[in-house]
ZAMARPA-811393 format. One record per residue (C-alpha): x, y, z. Coordinates in steps of 0.05 Angstrom, whole numbers, padded with zeros to 5 digits, always signed. Last residue first. Layout:
XYZ;...
// end
This chain:
+00197+00490+00016;+00128+00467+00032;+00116+00394+00019;+00063+00379-00034;+00112+00359-00088;+00146+00306-00046;+00079+00276-00027;+00059+00272-00101;+00125+00237-00119;+00116+00189-00061;+00045+00171-00085;+00071+00162-00156;+00127+00118-00130;+00079+00074-00091;+00033+00066-00152;+00091+00042-00195;+00088+00071-00265;+00091+00042-00335;+00104+00076-00402;+00094+00035-00465;+00138+00035-00528;+00181-00023-00506;+00175-00020-00431;+00188+00051-00409;+00195+00061-00335;+00167+00118-00295;+00180+00166-00238;+00151+00234-00261;+00202+00288-00274;+00243+00248-00323;+00231+00292-00384;+00192+00235-00418;+00152+00217-00356;+00129+00288-00345;+00111+00295-00420;+00073+00229-00423;+00035+00246-00359;+00017+00315-00386;-00007+00285-00452;-00052+00237-00414;-00090+00297-00387;-00090+00311-00312;-00131+00286-00255;-00070+00256-00219;-00105+00189-00210;-00139+00192-00278;-00074+00211-00312;-00038+00155-00274;-00091+00104-00296;-00088+00127-00368;-00012+00125-00369;-00014+00054-00342;-00004+00032-00270;+00038-00024-00240;+00017-00044-00170;+00074-00049-00119;+00036-00005-00069;-00028-00041-00086;+00003-00108-00066;+00025-00080+00000;-00044-00049+00012;-00076-00116-00005;-00032-00151+00046;-00051-00100+00100;-00125-00108+00083;-00119-00184+00086;-00085-00180+00154;-00140-00134+00180;-00194-00181+00154;-00160-00241+00187;-00155-00205+00253;-00228-00183+00250;-00249-00254+00233;-00209-00280+00292;-00243-00230+00338;-00311-00253+00312;-00294-00326+00322;-00270-00313+00393;-00331-00271+00409;-00378-00324+00382;-00405-00352+00447;-00460-00401+00432;-00526-00403+00469;-00575-00460+00458;-00650-00448+00444;-00649-00476+00374;-00583-00442+00358;-00576-00374+00391;-00516-00334+00368;-00487-00281+00412;-00454-00221+00377;-00480-00166+00423;-00531-00144+00371;-00565-00212+00372;-00561-00262+00316;-00617-00313+00315;-00617-00383+00287;-00662-00434+00256;-00721-00398+00289;-00762-00376+00229;-00712-00380+00171;-00673-00319+00195;-00683-00276+00257;-00644-00211+00269;-00647-00178+00337;-00636-00106+00359;
// end
């Protein structure tokens, strides 16, 4: 499979070889580096997401329950939460851990 753009400016072949005006260029190093960078970015985003602060609406949407259930569970201390002023806030990581703890047989 071959992709041609701008009528012979360059071609990208399915094996990752670029052809510039009839010259071959090995792009495997570039492609491997891009994969490494993408993997590192995904890992960093996952870390950021774990520390992400959620609102009552976001937690309710995630748990697929009414907001009133989230308020009640937070108020009685069953759901890991922090109250900032009059607002409840939740860490995504703690909500995930709470869900995993509830799904364990026992």
